[in-house]
C-alpha positions as CSV (number, residue, x, y, z in Angstrom):
1,M,-3.1,-24.8,-4.4
2,P,-6.0,-26.4,-6.1
3,G,-8.7,-24.1,-7.2
4,E,-6.3,-21.1,-7.3
5,E,-7.0,-18.7,-10.1
6,K,-5.9,-15.2,-11.1
7,N,-8.0,-13.2,-13.5
8,V,-6.1,-10.4,-15.2
9,E,-9.2,-8.1,-15.3
10,A,-10.3,-8.8,-11.7
11,T,-6.9,-8.7,-10.0
12,I,-8.2,-10.0,-6.7
13,E,-6.5,-13.3,-5.9
14,K,-9.2,-16.0,-5.3
15,I,-8.7,-19.5,-3.9
16,E,-11.8,-21.6,-4.0
17,D,-13.0,-24.8,-2.5
18,I,-10.5,-25.2,0.3
19,P,-11.2,-27.0,3.5
20,L,-11.4,-25.2,6.8
21,Y,-8.0,-26.5,8.1
22,L,-6.1,-25.2,5.1
23,I,-7.4,-21.6,5.4
24,P,-4.4,-20.4,7.6
25,K,-1.9,-21.9,5.1
26,A,-3.7,-20.3,2.1
27,I,-3.7,-16.9,3.8
28,A,0.0,-17.2,4.9
29,D,1.1,-18.2,1.4
30,Q,-0.7,-15.2,-0.1
31,I,0.8,-12.8,2.5
32,K,4.3,-14.2,1.7
33,K,3.6,-13.7,-2.0
34,K,2.1,-10.2,-1.8
35,G,3.9,-8.9,1.3
36,H,2.8,-5.7,3.1
37,S,0.5,-4.7,0.3
38,V,-2.3,-7.0,1.4
39,F,-5.3,-4.8,2.1
40,Q,-8.2,-7.1,2.6
41,I,-8.8,-10.8,3.2
42,L,-12.3,-12.2,2.8
43,V,-13.2,-15.8,3.8
44,T,-16.6,-17.0,2.6
45,K,-18.2,-20.4,3.5
46,K,-19.5,-22.1,0.4
47,F,-20.9,-25.5,1.5
48,K,-20.2,-27.9,4.4
49,H,-16.6,-27.3,5.3
50,R,-15.4,-25.7,2.0
51,Y,-14.4,-22.0,1.8
52,T,-13.3,-19.4,-0.7
53,V,-10.5,-17.0,0.3
54,K,-10.1,-13.7,-1.6
55,I,-7.0,-11.6,-1.1
56,E,-6.9,-7.9,-2.3
57,T,-3.9,-5.6,-2.2
58,S,-4.0,-1.9,-1.5
59,D,-3.2,-1.0,-5.1
60,E,-6.0,-3.3,-6.3
61,Y,-8.4,-1.8,-3.8
62,A,-7.5,1.8,-5.0
63,K,-8.0,0.8,-8.6
64,R,-11.4,-0.8,-7.9
65,M,-12.6,2.2,-5.9
66,Q,-11.5,4.5,-8.8
67,E,-13.5,2.5,-11.3
68,E,-16.5,2.3,-9.0
69,D,-16.6,5.9,-8.1
70,P,-15.0,8.2,-10.7
71,A,-16.5,11.3,-9.0
72,R,-13.7,11.2,-6.4
73,E,-11.4,12.7,-8.9
74,E,-10.4,16.3,-8.2
75,G,-12.9,18.8,-9.5
76,D,-15.8,16.3,-9.5
77,G,-18.4,15.8,-6.9
78,H,-19.9,18.2,-4.4
79,G,-18.3,21.4,-3.6
């Protein structure tokens, strides 16, 4: 799809500048591609009737949470 990009460092799939009527197709295509590992879908309105769709898998979410909060490792944190 136009505007589709995949950054290696930020592994969240991001499809930008899509019209409202194509959001269901964009989401369906990503679910077919990533399967049951889809964890989060975020749709954000940009301007007029253009939107950005971000798709994140459970593995990508776990990796992001580990990077954001390293104190969750065993032995760290409150106790």
